[in-house]
KOLDREN-806897 format. One line per 10 residues: number of its first residue (from 0); their letters; for each residue z, y, x of C-alpha. Coordinates in steps of 0.001 Angstrom, whole numbers, plus 500000, padded with zeros to 6 digits. Each point is the difference from the previous one (the first is absolute). Layout:
BEGIN
NUM	A	Z Y X; ... .
END
This chain:
BEGIN
0	XXXXXXXXXX	029624 785621 499452; 502114 499098 502979; 499531 500650 503695; 501708 499854 503361; 501388 503061 501720; 498322 499241 503285; 498493 503458 499923; 503453 501489 499608; 501384 498427 503139; 497170 501427 502072 .
10	XXXXXXXXXX	501313 503489 499252; 502886 499540 502423; 500250 502722 502678; 498897 497758 502864; 498683 496517 500482; 502765 499430 502568; 502682 500710 497438; 498310 497658 497533; 499889 497264 502624; 503678 500494 500785 .
20	XXXXXXXXXX	500784 499808 496277; 498212 496679 499644; 501685 498678 503107; 503392 501052 498689; 499309 498312 496621; 498989 496762 501704; 503122 499994 502172; 502081 500664 496915; 498416 497098 498131; 500592 497682 502964 .
30	XXXXXXXXXX	503635 501065 500091; 500219 499398 496290; 498610 496525 500416; 502671 499233 502587; 502794 501406 497894; 498959 500467 496330; 503448 501130 498920; 499894 502918 502415; 497099 501570 498135; 501803 500174 496634 .
40	XXXXXXXXXX	501887 503069 498893; 501673 500539 496707; 497895 502184 497783; 500827 500954 496465; 496378 499266 499191; 499822 496648 501746; 499507 496858 498022; 501868 497920 502547; 503238 498401 498942; 501716 498916 503201 .
50	XXXXXXXXXX	503605 500093 498927; 502872 501303 502118; 498275 499646 503356; 498296 503337 499396; 502161 503120 500267; 500479 501959 496791; 497719 502843 499130; 501166 503449 500924; 500691 502648 497386; 496866 501805 501199 .
60	XXXXXXXXXX	497851 496907 499399; 501454 499554 496513; 499372 503635 499159; 496407 499770 501210; 499472 496830 497949; 501367 501697 496875; 497735 503016 500494; 496925 497806 500394; 500968 497913 496967; 500354 503146 497884 .
70	XXXXXXXXXX	496534 501135 501099; 498479 496620 499113; 501546 500153 496552; 497731 502881 499072; 496760 498680 501478; 497717 499285 497087; 498068 496740 499570; 501586 498182 502903; 501959 496765 500099; 503596 499344 500953 .
80	XXXXXXXXXX	500576 497697 502943; 502795 497806 498648; 500601 498463 503416; 500789 503373 501530; 502041 500976 496976; 502133 496872 500366; 500435 500746 503685; 501257 503505 499264; 502423 498677 497401; 501391 497443 502463 .
90	XXXXXXXXXX	500448 502754 502564; 501925 502067 497436; 502251 497055 499198; 500764 499416 503662; 500758 503683 500452; 502295 499930 496952; 501915 496991 501306; 500369 501588 503405; 501175 503253 498430; 502624 498110 498008 .
100	XXXXXXXXXX	501192 498126 503066; 500223 503162 502106; 501853 501786 497202; 502537 497178 499801; 500474 500010 503771; 500423 503754 500039; 502330 500358 496992; 501714 496612 500104; 499543 499526 496240; 497691 500861 497113 .
110	XXXXXXXXXX	501365 502837 497875; 499594 500252 496262; 497190 502552 500323; 498047 497609 502173; 500603 497135 497590; 498888 502114 497042; 496844 501004 501839; 499218 496399 500894; 500596 498895 496413; 497678 502732 498766 .
120	XXXXXXXXXX	497346 499010 502527; 500251 496344 499006; 499858 500762 496247; 497369 502696 500212; 497317 497608 498761; 501855 499206 496775; 500732 503690 499439; 496312 500833 500340; 498937 497173 497669; 502569 501103 497402 .
130	XXXXXXXXXX	498775 503592 500018; 496401 498868 499780; 500726 497629 497112; 501765 502748 498041; 497128 502429 500591; 497374 497445 498949; 501933 499123 496826; 500383 503642 498991; 496339 500720 500693; 498915 496958 497988 .
140	XXXXXXXXXX	502077 501087 497001; 498504 503496 500102; 496466 498614 500256; 500509 497623 497080; 501260 502765 497737; 497274 502457 501064; 497214 497434 499648; 501062 498955 496506; 500192 503593 498761; 496649 500986 501513 .
150	XXXXXXXXXX	498347 496878 498563; 501271 500742 496484; 499198 503703 500089; 496306 499119 499723; 500631 498590 496521; 502574 502402 498578; 503414 501591 500466; 503581 499728 498794; 500888 502655 497433; 503740 499745 500613 .
160	XXXXXXXXXX	499840 500213 503803; 496702 500630 501779; 501216 498411 503266; 500508 496565 498364; 497320 497328 500075; 499070 498045 496886; 502435 497159 500677; 503001 502277 500433; 498910 502285 497171; 499851 497059 497578 .
170	XXXXXXXXXX	503129 498324 501315; 501851 498273 497179; 497332 500563 497365; 499748 497023 497672; 496568 500692 498547; 497584 502689 501055; 500840 502950 502191; 499851 503409 498269; 501258 501728 503161; 496884 499003 501966 .
180	XXXXXXXXXX	497014 502134 499060; 496393 499266 500852; 498160 503047 501287; 497823 500296 496886; 501700 497640 497625; 497540 497412 498698; 496826 501879 500996; 498864 497558 502667; 497025 501979 501458; 502324 502767 501153 .
190	XXXXXXXXXX	502488 497445 501329; 497144 498366 501879; 498955 503326 501529; 503536 500981 500994; 500597 496545 501464; 496957 500387 502278; 500931 503590 500856; 503550 499109 501061; 498752 497015 502035; 497492 502182 501838 .
200	XXXXXXXXXX	502571 502703 500707; 502576 497550 501348; 497460 498351 502304; 498809 503387 501241; 503550 501077 500876; 500706 496729 501790; 496781 500105 502055; 500495 503668 500852; 503528 499398 501291; 498800 497142 502172 .
210	XXXXXXXXXX	497021 501816 501456; 501771 503294 500591; 503307 498813 501445; 500013 496322 501005; 496703 498066 500233; 501948 496912 501085; 501702 499898 496585; 496792 498647 498474; 499498 496328 499304; 502494 497190 500043 .
220	XXXXXXXXXX	501273 500135 503582; 500792 496299 500311; 497215 499223 502459; 500949 502917 502257; 503690 499103 499846; 499208 496439 501061; 498291 501432 503087; 502828 502470 500668; 502623 497258 499831; 497841 498021 502432 .
230	XXXXXXXXXX	500030 502951 502411; 497088 502290 499089; 500895 503700 500156; 498661 502236 497226; 501491 503438 500413; 501136 501514 496710; 499381 496932 497861; 503741 499457 499523; 501013 503653 500283; 501975 502220 497648 .
240	XXXXXXXXXX	496954 501747 498523; 498375 496676 499207; 503221 498895 498308; 500239 503184 497949; 496360 500053 498880; 499986 496272 499277; 503066 500480 497792; 498446 502904 498111; 496429 498744 499734; 500706 496377 499076 .
250	XXXXXXXXXX	501366 500671 496456; 497061 502305 499365; 497482 497355 501076; 501633 497207 497988; 500369 502174 496897; 496381 501131 500198; 499004 496539 498844; 498063 499049 503128; 499967 496252 500529; 502443 500210 502873 .
260	XXXXXXXXXX	503600 498851 500364; 503201 501249 501534; 501129 496907 501934; 497929 500607 503138; 500922 503705 500133; 503624 498959 499379; 499908 498049 503253; 498525 503033 501740; 502569 502532 498811; 502811 497522 500700 .
270	XXXXXXXXXX	498838 499539 503585; 499572 503773 500355; 503590 500413 498818; 501218 497499 502575; 498057 501666 502793; 501237 503499 499160; 503660 498966 499706; 500039 497673 503016; 498657 502775 502238; 503258 501872 499401 .
280	XXXXXXXXXX	501846 497310 501967; 499659 499782 503747; 499917 496197 500182; 496901 499797 497812; 498338 503106 501320; 499862 498450 503477; 499152 496388 499216; 496817 498844 498280; 501185 496417 499474; 503042 501129 498025 .
290	XXXXXXXXXX	497851 502381 498005; 497734 497055 499189; 502989 498183 498488; 500712 502993 497777; 496387 500346 498910; 499810 496318 499054; 503186 500377 497944; 498591 503113 498302; 496788 498201 499062; 502103 497324 498321 .
300	XXXXXXXXXX	502031 502644 498159; 496815 501711 498797; 498826 496828 498271; 503531 499320 498737; 500302 503316 498128; 496396 499878 498759; 500354 496571 498394; 503781 499843 499588; 499833 496952 502247; 502286 500195 503058 .
310	XXXXXXXXXX	499472 496420 501199; 496274 500288 499334; 499944 503161 502102; 501576 498219 502962; 497523 497148 499713; 497089 502437 499677; 500988 501716 503230; 500344 496612 501689; 496721 498621 498669; 497738 503023 500068 .
320	XXXXXXXXXX	501310 502963 501982; 501734 498975 503230; 498351 498423 503004; 503474 499068 501292; 502934 499365 497694; 503139 498870 501869; 503245 499121 498255; 501465 503465 500614; 497046 501569 498203; 500490 497559 497119 .
330	XXXXXXXXXX	503601 501143 499542; 499008 503665 500306; 497306 499521 497342; 502361 498139 497696; 502654 502707 500243; 497511 502856 499580; 498554 498365 496863; 503509 499454 498676; 500997 503648 500438; 496702 501383 498661 .
340	XXXXXXXXXX	499964 497846 496860; 503724 500613 499377; 499432 503762 500102; 496962 499633 497726; 502010 497924 497530; 502786 502567 500113; 497551 502786 499215; 498761 497879 497048; 496679 501850 499569; 498941 497870 496996 .
350	XXXXXXXXXX	503386 500124 498190; 499950 496217 499730; 502101 499052 503018; 496909 498253 501391; 498171 500732 503237; 496578 499921 498352; 498617 501450 496800; 499687 496584 498367; 501885 496748 500199; 498612 496938 498225 .
360	XXXXXXXXXX	501817 496798 499061; 498174 496837 498968; 501913 497645 497747; 497388 497240 499838; 499144 497593 502751; 496502 499089 501148; 498065 496747 499486; 497973 497971 502445; 497017 500292 497669; 499813 503667 501034 .
370	XXXXXXXXXX	499391 499184 503669; 496174 500171 499731; 500278 503525 498642; 502462 500921 502743; 497483 498746 502548; 497392 502203 498333; 502264 503023 500486; 500420 499092 503682; 496251 499782 500480; 499611 503358 498270 .
380	XXXXXXXXXX	502545 501600 502341; 498189 498792 503116; 496557 501027 498747; 501318 503350 498800; 501444 500810 503438; 496804 499003 501831; 497785 501949 497579; 502073 503183 500077; 500382 500005 503782; 496283 499472 500589 .
390	XXXXXXXXXX	498872 502821 497761; 502859 502330 500814; 499064 499838 503693; 496476 501017 499069; 501335 502878 497956; 502191 500987 502943; 496976 500019 502298; 498108 502195 497525; 503017 502273 499620; 500423 500407 503763 .
400	XXXXXXXXXX	496314 500734 500542; 499240 502300 497072; 503171 501135 498200; 502492 500751 502772; 499238 503723 499687; 500785 500040 496248; 503393 498288 499570; 501271 502286 497229; 496775 499967 498031; 499727 496219 500293 .
410	XXXXXXXXXX	503560 499370 498793; 499633 502470 497142; 496743 498482 498741; 501469 496498 500323; 502983 501006 497886; 497766 501592 497361; 497738 496956 499822; 503006 497671 499876; 501563 501943 497133; 496769 500040 497991 .
420	XXXXXXXXXX	499511 496246 500475; 503612 498943 499493; 501109 502017 497002; 498171 497895 497365; 501654 496794 501256; 503654 499601 499005; 500849 498031 503170; 498345 502496 502349; 501222 503163 498316; 503697 499455 500712 .
430	XXXXXXXXXX	501719 499665 503364; 499337 496702 501772; 503645 498977 500173; 500397 500679 496293; 496882 497969 499341; 501423 497067 501973; 503250 500277 498072; 498044 499434 496770; 497863 497218 501423; 502934 498075 501461 .
440	XXXXXXXXXX	502033 499811 496773; 500302 497107 497599; 498837 500427 496415; 503366 499450 498360; 502882 501988 498584; 498084 501698 497214; 498311 502485 502332; 496244 500388 500130; 499246 501765 503246; 496981 502135 499193 .
450	XXXXXXXXXX	498507 497223 497816; 499608 497725 503003; 501859 497238 498139; 498100 500427 496726; 497854 496949 499339; 497603 502083 497922; 499264 502146 503051; 499857 497097 502458; 496310 500238 500852; 500023 503764 500208 .
460	XXXXXXXXXX	502919 499665 502429; 498028 497489 502070; 497063 502411 500169; 502284 502940 500895; 501684 497957 502767; 496629 498890 501376; 498775 503598 500077; 503262 501097 501627; 499634 497335 502704; 496401 500930 500824 .
470	XXXXXXXXXX	500477 503776 499866; 503247 499947 501982; 498390 497857 502700; 497119 502445 500313; 502345 502983 500105; 502221 498391 502656; 496955 499414 502203; 498898 503634 499901; 503479 501595 499891; 501944 498196 502736 .
480	XXXXXXXXXX	499534 502046 503145; 499400 503394 498427; 501921 502837 501595; 503146 499813 497898; 503040 497728 500423; 498587 496728 498721; 501268 496434 499948; 498385 496859 498658; 502967 497788 499073; 500574 501044 496392 .
490	XXXXXXXXXX	496296 500484 499108; 499333 496452 501165; 502988 498696 498066; 498801 501851 496877; 496544 498420 500347; 501518 496551 500426; 502323 500574 497044; 497176 501013 497658; 497876 497026 501046; 502973 497637 499751 .
500	XXXXXXXXXX	500960 501266 496543; 496429 499508 498860; 500037 496400 501237; 503379 499467 498350; 498725 501245 496638; 496980 497709 500248; 502161 496980 500835; 502324 500874 497130; 497028 500227 497644; 498746 496650 501295 .
510	XXXXXXXXXX	503358 498396 499271; 500133 501469 496504; 496445 498806 499323; 500646 496444 501221; 503763 499402 499697; 499598 496249 499633; 497792 499537 503062; 501186 497568 502676; 499891 502811 502557; 502824 501773 498130 .
520	XXXXXXXXXX	502050 496860 499341; 502929 501373 502012; 500379 502969 497651; 502673 499752 497324; 498906 500550 496381; 500852 503294 498300; 501160 501460 503343; 497948 502469 502079; 498528 498040 502894; 497983 502603 501925 .
530	XXXXXXXXXX	501522 503266 501202; 497174 502457 500857; 502439 502328 501767; 500622 497420 502719; 496276 499867 500714; 500041 503759 500522; 502969 499593 502314; 498256 497294 502057; 496713 501904 500039; 501750 503063 501414 .
540	XXXXXXXXXX	501485 497926 502808; 496640 498375 500720; 498180 503348 500271; 502692 501454 502262; 499864 496968 502276; 496203 500069 500046; 499707 503636 501040; 502793 499939 502614; 499775 496370 501218; 503758 499555 499746 .
550	XXXXXXXXXX	501749 497040 498421; 503771 499579 500274; 500833 503642 499410; 497788 500055 496867; 501907 497091 498456; 503356 501652 500703; 498845 503430 498807; 498703 498594 496714; 503208 498048 499495; 502191 503038 500648 .
560	XXXXXXXXXX	497800 502091 497690; 500376 497707 497010; 502855 497628 500719; 497719 497164 498833; 501761 497232 501887; 498266 497238 498053; 496594 501286 501089; 500534 499820 503759; 498021 496770 500308; 496971 501310 498042 .
570	XXXXXXXXXX	500145 503193 502042; 499979 498021 503245; 497063 497907 498768; 497996 503067 498978; 500711 501843 503256; 499163 496898 502029; 496621 499643 498314; 499376 503719 500457; 500779 499732 503697; 497621 497059 500439 .
580	XXXXXXXXXX	497147 501744 498189; 500608 503317 501788; 500018 498360 503446; 496776 498260 499119; 498382 503328 499081; 501212 501886 503067; 502965 500595 502260; 502478 502815 499695; 501170 502096 497074; 499007 503539 499138 .
590	XXXXXXXXXX	502413 501460 502594; 498483 497864 502766; 496495 500942 498905; 500921 503683 500171; 501339 499521 503536; 496717 498378 500964; 497972 502673 498193; 501792 502891 501744; 499885 498302 503399; 503726 500073 500738 .
600	XXXXXXXXXX	501125 497936 503044; 501911 497293 498176; 500167 496270 500715; 501108 498011 496977; 502582 497329 500741; 498727 497946 497071; 496533 499557 501488; 499083 497114 502282; 497043 500180 502381; 497995 497456 501979 .
610	XXXXXXXXXX	497584 502016 502105; 499884 497614 502941; 499298 502740 502565; 502057 501375 502905; 501402 503511 499976; 497395 501040 502558; 497431 499980 497162; 501746 502857 498174; 501699 502033 502722; 498873 503361 501334 .
620	XXXXXXXXXX	498557 498764 503268; 500055 503195 502096; 502842 502252 498872; 500812 503302 501588; 502566 499378 502735; 502097 502160 502297; 500472 499082 503659; 503623 499951 501078; 499415 502625 502668; 497362 502488 501026 .
630	XXXXXXXXXX	499437 502035 496816; 500949 503654 499745; 501758 501701 497106; 496753 501695 499021; 498093 496713 499885; 502676 498258 497958; 500055 502913 497554; 496271 499641 499494; 500365 496321 499169; 503010 500538 497714 .
640	XXXXXXXXXX	498426 502924 498143; 497570 497734 498170; 501096 498493 496700; 497833 496959 500453; 502740 497785 501406; 503658 499431 499174; 501049 498681 503403; 498865 499019 503455; 500617 496930 502168; 501301 500745 503498 .
650	XXXXXXXXXX	498254 498076 502763; 500555 499789 503748; 496567 501491 500677; 496523 499905 498541; 498829 497320 502421; 502643 497328 499538; 500922 500930 496366; 503420 498405 500517; 501991 500758 496825; 503235 501905 500681 .
660	XXXXXXXXXX	500961 501358 496577; 498993 502035 496994; 500622 503608 498950; 499494 501356 496514; 498169 503232 499376; 503109 501496 498445; 502101 499231 503082; 497282 501369 502258; 499708 503223 497985; 503769 500375 500025 .
670	XXXXXXXXXX	500193 499564 503772; 497202 502475 500644; 501382 502594 497592; 503442 499707 501499; 498601 500437 503497; 498165 503157 498955; 502951 501285 497993; 502373 499656 502920; 497342 501293 502412; 500538 497163 502431 .
680	XXXXXXXXXX	496544 499575 501421; 496547 501437 500363; 496898 498405 498436; 499094 498524 503400; 503242 498005 500241; 499650 496235 500162; 501220 497667 497234; 501903 496808 500775; 500217 497364 497260; 502042 497576 502110 .
690	XXXXXXXXXX	503485 500622 501443; 499912 501423 503492; 503626 499194 500884; 500134 496220 499546; 501495 497926 502821; 497337 498235 501996; 497165 502234 498904; 498103 502486 502061; 500756 503681 500103; 498097 502628 498115 .
700	XXXXXXXXXX	496357 500473 500838; 500748 502728 502442; 503198 501140 501595; 498988 503571 499278; 499528 499241 496286; 503497 499530 498569; 500385 498210 496665; 501999 501914 497415; 501368 498873 496699; 501116 501970 496975 .
710	XXXXXXXXXX	503617 499159 500707; 500022 501345 503531; 498074 503233 500307; 499381 501196 503535; 498452 503146 501331; 496320 500457 499371; 498572 500021 503426; 496706 498557 501132; 498410 496997 498376; 502068 497710 497829 .
720	XXXXXXXXXX	499709 496813 498019; 501713 499464 496663; 501616 496691 499139; 498932 498902 496490; 501265 496438 500433; 502926 500472 497627; 497512 500466 497153; 498075 496838 500827; 500709 496705 498285; 500050 497581 502968 .
730	XXXXXXXXXX	500027 496880 497799; 497322 500370 497314; 499098 497007 497919; 497088 498294 501745; 498051 496824 499217; 497335 497854 501627; 496353 500660 499008; 499632 496406 498764; 502971 500186 497626; 498805 499250 496436 .
740	XXXXXXXXXX	499520 503035 497818; 502141 498414 497279; 502961 499934 502395; 499494 503648 500886; 499961 500905 496314; 503274 498109 499554; 501473 502053 502861; 499010 503172 498184; 501519 498724 496758; 503259 498659 501431 .
750	XXXXXXXXXX	500751 502421 502853; 498140 503115 498845; 498759 501493 503288; 497607 502911 499893; 497700 498532 502629; 499694 496726 501899; 498474 500102 503488; 497757 497219 501228; 500309 499011 503669; 498788 497145 502156 .
760	XXXXXXXXXX	501995 499187 503150; 501534 503446 499946; 496708 501860 499561; 499455 502047 496857; 496971 498828 498048; 500482 501856 496717; 502300 500790 497102; 500136 499091 496330; 501463 501752 496950; 500442 499175 496339 .
770	XXXXXXXXXX	496797 501882 499231; 498080 497800 502433; 501246 496893 498180; 499165 501425 496583; 496532 501110 501061; 499219 496548 501313; 501399 498416 496829; 497792 502229 497861; 496942 499216 502106; 500607 496272 499619 .
780	XXXXXXXXXX	500472 500312 496238; 496892 502172 499692; 498011 497416 501979; 501285 497097 497921; 499475 501849 496702; 497087 502393 500499; 499522 502562 497258; 497128 502318 499265; 501407 503305 498730; 496628 501672 499546 .
790	XXXXXXXXXX	499985 499405 496274; 503560 501266 499677; 499186 503199 501875; 496956 500641 497858; 502088 499431 496892; 502585 502500 501241; 497294 502559 500661; 498560 499557 496500; 503466 500313 498483; 500651 503190 501961 .
800	XXXXXXXXXX	496655 501431 498896; 500922 499206 496402; 503388 501693 500382; 498367 503106 501471; 497461 500114 497186; 502709 499666 497383; 502126 502662 501707; 497009 502312 500171; 499254 499514 496306; 503611 500647 498998 .
810	XXXXXXXXXX	500242 502966 502341; 496796 501496 498659; 501131 499727 496403; 503395 501483 500835; 498281 502832 501783; 497803 500772 497035; 502864 499799 497508; 502259 502209 502107; 497355 502454 501017; 500112 498922 503641 .
820	XXXXXXXXXX	503739 500354 500347; 500613 496223 500351; 498213 497786 502508; 500564 496276 500531; 498413 497473 502318; 497507 502437 501532; 499020 499071 503520; 502060 496815 500158; 499359 498102 503208; 501765 497194 501810 .
830	XXXXXXXXXX	502383 501003 502784; 498635 500143 503499; 499917 496558 501556; 501767 499464 503292; 498145 496801 500735; 498392 496999 498477; 501210 499330 496492; 499127 496315 500052; 502352 498138 497711; 502402 498308 500521 .
840	XXXXXXXXXX	502902 501249 501969; 501009 502609 502534; 500130 497258 502602; 496244 499646 499675; 499423 503726 500005; 502518 501018 502655; 498741 498887 503381; 502933 501769 501559; 502513 497436 498878; 502557 502312 498485 .
850	XXXXXXXXXX	501606 501580 503024; 501529 496945 501649; 500433 499714 503742; 496641 499810 501685; 498247 500815 496714; 498651 503190 498523; 502004 501793 497342; 497831 500149 496889; 499980 502888 497547; 502243 499501 496997 .
860	XXXXXX	500629 502111 496936; 503206 499732 497948; 498001 500697 496870; 498428 496570 500425; 503341 498194 500065; 500120 497636 497051 .
END
């Protein structure tokens, strides 16, 4: 996997030149030891922060740094080095201060144009956040209106205005709604057929848009965004096409009736909006850290407009999305949520003045006698989350292995099956948010919401709610992760609401059966004591907390949804119990499990580890290195041409292995391409990775081999050596081999370097990346909890054989009925495997480690992004 380049150095023209190069490197290192400061130059790519003692970077250095940064931005599946990014930003700030000071000295005062420009530069962040918030609010209003109309069109249409949904068509009607017409009146078989037909068509259109134009628009996007905010680069995931297709395909997927939600995709399109708009401004186009602030704020705004919960959105971004959340990011998120929700309220998509389709008010308070039932709801939420995550991961593994070549067919069949199963049940037939609106309400005011409050139908309602809970859970397991925009927030809340309402009805029946029992002594006579709607409300919060493993943001979101101030304490109790049960069943929510399943290089700040081993146990022990002198352009090109490594340590020579610095593959490619573009040297020219003009150091290897740089081009005559030292980071982050692995993981989490070198007394012994840490963590967990997946694999094979047999039977019958004109499912086979399909996780399958420094870059397919 990794190797030395000792064979490369032997390709030097002569052994005498190689000996002189080693001698020169040794003399340089001795001079550096005598005067360390003399070896340091300012580099735009250096991670050193030495203050004012270092001269400012030249305009040429800044331009080179910007060009390299722009190249890195488009390298797919790499990680951002936050240490280098911070160094570049500090260099820009110093240059800006110096420019201001020189301008004042030259002009004697700051004119109004200069002051306006400085004010614009200082307020550029708030301008960007304002534009993003407005765009997110407008997009959310459009999506709400489109989703409601598409959902209702499956059931009927408005005779007065076809473009109106059922709610708007029947606006103001006291009883009945003659303007809304079912497709076939009261003939339910035809309504059933048309319902399934519309659902299938909508799912087909959504899946086709995703597959044809933006594969990254599939799924929720939360797990990938967590990695992107942490520094993982996924080219195109936040691009304009992804934004456009996500916006168009999401209403189609939700309206098709698939058991998927819009909240996760809302976060994705909000972050896409922020990325697209921020790239129009130079400050954010050049700086990854500032872009990270914007993306965190956009994630908060996405949740805010989806739930109508601005404070809940900020807390969700803080609790779930961001690996770092400084105070500035908090204010940015708060302001972005404020603007987005204000625009959404101004658009008033529901004609109620509310941010969500339903708003519930509870007039009655709760009783302490209900606490045991609240605890039951909390236990249900934790068990629900553990059950769904376990089986959904197995479905994902099956989908990746067998169904990745049939995304449109899979989504279409899922929608058809969902429609056929859901139509007979009144709680599954309608939209999930509308269903929750019914389940949350109190049974007062003379309204009987679909007979749910009728005592005569109590037991039929209990049976219908039980069926809805079981069927919806099954459909969420098989639907989440299909290749359409799909979230899991609202489906989980709908499951929790149906289960909670069922429990509430049973408790209410128990109270009515035994009103004089001591258990109900706190209830007042002739006054309703139990409110089933509150149980639905608490069950929804419990299921959401159980599937996402979030706590504080769930309580705030549920409060902002309903305004149920008196039920904050029960909500906190339920969520607390859910959290305890969920942590007992496993760590991490569905987003974290998807990160683990896809093998993304992400270290969770919430996790604590006690490995008890030094970093030398996980490091790459013999990385590919480059000697500081002695290599030719041709030899360096051969090393840099491979995509196996993302960077190379610079050592004095291959014998001493004294660490001198580190150069990234991008910087090396840039330097080589620039040398060839400007036709400075021949392939036989020598490469120098250390400065040749430092005071106290030796001269170049040979007096007849002049060193040239890109800033000072001399005549091409004879042999030359090219100075690459300006592209080398002379102060990479390095640790001792005996440093605990837990400390190294904290360095990755807090500082965010791409790679950490391991050296002992100045000698390079290895390097470690995030992938190395994650691979070791997975190995330890697999050793502590061994699992035999043989039975699972055999079950998957039997299931696939059954699917092929069914497809063959259906295809054969269609062929006979159509005279051979229609064929379906003939020759279905799983996609070609690129490696072992052992479940679980890409970390287990990908021995390459995901393209980190010193690690191989594994194959990845955007169609498999969940």
